[in-house]
C-alpha positions as CSV (number, residue, x, y, z in Angstrom):
1,M,-51.5,14.6,-36.9
2,E,-51.9,18.2,-38.8
3,H,-53.2,19.9,-35.5
4,N,-50.2,18.3,-33.8
5,H,-47.7,19.5,-35.8
6,Q,-49.0,23.3,-36.1
7,G,-49.6,23.4,-32.3
8,H,-45.8,22.1,-31.7
9,R,-44.9,25.2,-34.2
10,R,-47.0,27.7,-31.8
11,R,-45.5,26.2,-28.7
12,L,-41.8,26.8,-30.0
13,K,-42.2,30.2,-31.3
14,E,-44.4,31.3,-27.8
15,R,-41.5,29.9,-26.1
16,F,-38.4,32.0,-28.1
17,R,-41.1,35.1,-27.5
18,R,-41.1,34.8,-23.7
19,T,-37.3,33.5,-23.4
20,G,-35.4,33.9,-26.4
21,L,-33.2,31.2,-27.5
22,D,-32.1,30.7,-23.6
23,G,-32.5,27.1,-23.3
24,F,-32.7,26.1,-26.7
25,G,-31.1,23.2,-28.1
26,Q,-29.1,23.7,-31.0
27,H,-31.0,21.4,-33.3
28,E,-34.4,23.0,-31.9
29,M,-32.8,26.8,-32.8
30,L,-32.5,25.2,-36.7
31,E,-35.9,23.5,-36.2
32,L,-37.4,27.1,-35.6
33,L,-35.4,28.9,-38.1
34,L,-36.6,26.2,-41.0
35,F,-40.0,26.8,-39.8
36,Y,-39.7,30.0,-42.1
37,G,-38.2,28.3,-44.8
38,I,-40.6,24.8,-44.8
39,P,-44.2,26.0,-44.1
40,Q,-45.8,22.9,-44.5
41,R,-44.0,20.1,-42.9
42,D,-42.2,18.8,-39.7
43,T,-38.5,20.1,-39.7
44,N,-37.4,18.6,-36.4
45,S,-35.9,15.7,-38.1
46,L,-34.6,17.7,-40.8
47,A,-33.0,20.1,-37.9
48,H,-31.3,16.8,-36.4
49,S,-30.0,15.6,-40.1
50,L,-28.4,19.0,-40.4
51,M,-26.5,18.7,-37.1
52,K,-25.5,14.9,-38.0
53,R,-24.1,16.0,-40.9
54,F,-22.1,19.0,-40.1
55,G,-21.4,18.3,-36.6
56,S,-22.7,22.1,-35.0
57,L,-24.9,24.8,-35.4
58,S,-22.3,26.7,-36.5
59,G,-21.1,23.8,-38.9
60,V,-24.4,24.3,-40.5
61,F,-24.3,28.1,-41.1
62,D,-20.7,27.5,-42.2
63,A,-21.5,24.7,-44.8
64,S,-22.0,25.4,-48.1
65,Y,-25.1,26.4,-50.4
66,E,-23.9,23.0,-52.5
67,D,-23.7,21.0,-49.4
68,L,-26.9,22.1,-47.6
69,L,-28.7,21.1,-50.7
70,D,-27.5,17.3,-50.6
71,V,-29.5,16.9,-47.1
72,P,-32.3,15.3,-48.2
73,G,-35.4,17.8,-47.6
74,I,-33.3,20.9,-47.7
75,S,-34.7,23.1,-50.8
76,D,-33.1,26.1,-52.7
77,N,-35.3,28.1,-50.3
78,S,-34.3,26.4,-47.2
79,A,-30.4,26.3,-48.0
80,T,-31.1,30.2,-48.9
81,L,-32.4,31.2,-45.5
82,I,-29.8,29.4,-43.6
83,K,-26.8,30.8,-45.8
84,M,-28.7,34.1,-45.1
85,I,-28.2,33.8,-41.2
86,P,-24.4,34.7,-40.8
87,Q,-24.3,37.5,-43.4
88,L,-27.1,38.9,-41.3
89,A,-25.5,38.7,-38.1
90,G,-22.0,40.2,-39.8
91,A,-24.3,43.2,-41.2
92,Y,-26.1,43.8,-38.0
93,L,-22.9,44.1,-35.9
94,A,-21.2,46.3,-39.1
95,D,-23.8,48.6,-38.6
96,R,-23.5,48.9,-35.1
97,N,-20.1,49.6,-35.6
98,D,-20.1,52.4,-38.5
99,P,-18.1,54.6,-39.4
100,G,-17.2,57.1,-36.6
101,M,-16.0,54.9,-34.3
102,I,-12.3,55.3,-32.5
103,L,-10.1,52.5,-33.5
104,D,-7.2,53.6,-30.9
105,T,-6.4,49.8,-29.6
106,T,-5.6,46.5,-31.2
107,E,-8.6,45.0,-29.2
108,K,-11.1,47.4,-30.5
109,A,-9.8,46.8,-34.3
110,G,-9.6,43.0,-34.2
111,A,-13.2,43.4,-32.7
112,F,-14.5,45.3,-35.3
113,L,-12.7,42.9,-38.1
114,L,-14.0,39.9,-36.2
115,S,-17.9,41.0,-36.8
116,K,-16.8,41.3,-40.7
117,Y,-15.7,37.7,-40.9
118,I,-18.7,36.0,-39.4
119,G,-20.2,33.0,-41.6
120,V,-17.2,34.3,-44.6
121,T,-15.5,31.2,-46.2
122,N,-13.4,32.5,-48.6
123,E,-10.5,34.7,-48.3
124,R,-11.3,38.6,-48.2
125,F,-9.1,41.4,-47.2
126,Y,-10.5,45.0,-45.9
127,L,-8.8,48.4,-45.3
128,L,-9.5,50.3,-42.6
129,C,-9.0,54.0,-43.1
130,L,-8.3,55.9,-39.8
131,D,-7.8,59.8,-39.4
132,N,-5.1,61.3,-37.0
133,K,-7.4,60.5,-34.0
134,R,-7.6,56.8,-35.2
135,K,-11.3,57.5,-35.9
136,L,-12.4,55.1,-38.5
137,L,-13.1,56.8,-42.1
138,N,-14.0,54.0,-44.0
139,C,-13.8,50.3,-44.1
140,A,-13.8,48.9,-47.5
141,L,-13.7,45.4,-49.1
142,V,-10.6,46.0,-51.3
143,S,-9.8,42.3,-52.4
144,E,-11.5,38.7,-52.4
145,G,-10.1,35.4,-53.3
146,S,-10.5,31.9,-53.6
147,L,-10.4,29.3,-49.9
148,S,-6.2,30.3,-49.8
149,R,-5.4,33.3,-51.4
150,V,-7.0,36.7,-52.1
151,N,-4.9,39.2,-54.5
152,F,-2.8,41.8,-53.2
153,R,-2.9,45.4,-54.7
154,P,-0.8,47.6,-53.1
155,R,-1.7,50.6,-55.5
156,Q,-5.2,50.0,-55.0
157,I,-5.3,50.2,-51.2
158,L,-3.0,53.1,-51.7
159,Q,-5.2,54.9,-53.5
160,Q,-8.5,54.3,-51.6
161,A,-6.6,55.6,-48.3
162,L,-5.7,59.2,-50.5
163,Q,-9.3,59.0,-51.6
164,C,-10.2,58.7,-47.7
165,S,-7.6,61.6,-47.0
166,A,-6.7,58.9,-44.3
167,S,-3.7,59.6,-42.1
168,S,-3.3,56.1,-41.1
169,I,-4.3,52.7,-42.4
170,I,-5.1,48.8,-40.9
171,L,-5.3,45.7,-43.1
172,G,-7.3,43.0,-42.1
173,H,-7.4,39.5,-44.1
174,N,-8.6,36.1,-42.7
175,H,-7.2,32.7,-43.0
176,P,-10.8,30.9,-43.3
177,Y,-9.8,27.1,-42.3
178,G,-6.3,27.9,-41.1
179,T,-5.1,29.8,-37.8
180,A,-4.7,33.4,-37.4
181,L,-0.9,32.8,-37.4
182,P,0.8,34.9,-40.2
183,S,2.5,33.2,-43.2
184,D,6.1,34.4,-44.9
185,T,4.0,36.1,-47.6
186,D,1.9,37.9,-45.2
187,I,4.6,39.5,-43.2
188,L,6.4,40.4,-46.5
189,M,3.2,42.1,-48.2
190,T,2.6,44.1,-45.1
191,R,6.3,45.4,-44.7
192,Q,5.8,46.0,-48.6
193,L,3.0,48.4,-48.1
194,C,4.1,49.8,-45.1
195,E,7.3,51.2,-47.1
196,M,4.7,52.6,-49.9
197,A,2.6,54.3,-47.8
198,Q,5.4,56.0,-45.8
199,V,6.3,57.7,-49.5
200,L,2.7,59.2,-48.9
201,E,2.9,60.0,-45.7
202,I,0.5,57.4,-44.5
203,T,0.9,54.9,-41.6
204,L,-0.1,51.5,-41.6
205,R,-0.8,51.1,-38.0
206,D,-1.4,47.1,-37.9
207,H,-2.5,44.1,-40.1
208,I,-4.8,42.0,-38.3
209,I,-5.2,38.4,-39.3
210,V,-8.8,36.5,-38.3
211,A,-9.2,33.3,-38.1
212,G,-12.9,31.8,-36.7
213,D,-13.1,33.8,-33.4
214,D,-9.5,34.5,-33.0
215,F,-7.3,37.2,-34.4
216,V,-3.4,38.0,-34.7
217,S,-1.7,41.3,-34.6
218,L,1.1,41.4,-36.6
219,A,2.4,44.9,-34.9
220,E,1.7,43.5,-31.5
221,S,3.5,40.0,-32.4
222,G,6.7,42.1,-33.2
223,L,7.1,40.9,-36.6
224,L,6.7,44.1,-38.1
225,H,8.4,47.9,-37.2
226,F,5.9,50.4,-38.0
227,L,6.9,53.9,-37.6
């Protein structure tokens, strides 16, 4: 039995090295990942249990650490490994989209911000500082909140923009379990920051709201009037 178990692991690893994840089912991807958190036991049934509990591969990665531990057979090491994957994916994309890139279209800014929210389950507020050619000078996490709200601190945001000598800024925040449509509060606070930024000769170019793999630009939606 042990020989068959080890042989299955070896074959799955060799298959990945040959073809990557092409042709792998979602449960097989989880099974392969769990090899490295559970070295001595069969992970196939555990992968199926995770899929049944959370519905999909993304559902497993988006599950909370506590909910993962509720699945029989999932240890602290395994739960930690699972939670690392979306964070590593986000860090990888962020590293590829490092400061110096030009964010001169809504599509580029939206794609950049989408990478920041991979695997994130609480609200986060980012500030993108740009020069006069819309080159990214800095991306700063300025606030982090609960599942439903973040703390909005206009002075802190503008202070960071001034420290970067930014000529313009883009705001980004997420709705983890909602839609990307802006709330009345989102619109009001953005207009407030826009007016404060103008006094400092900083242009607020956009506020992009992310939900899942979708984003909405307040500027392109006509909800704000930027100068």
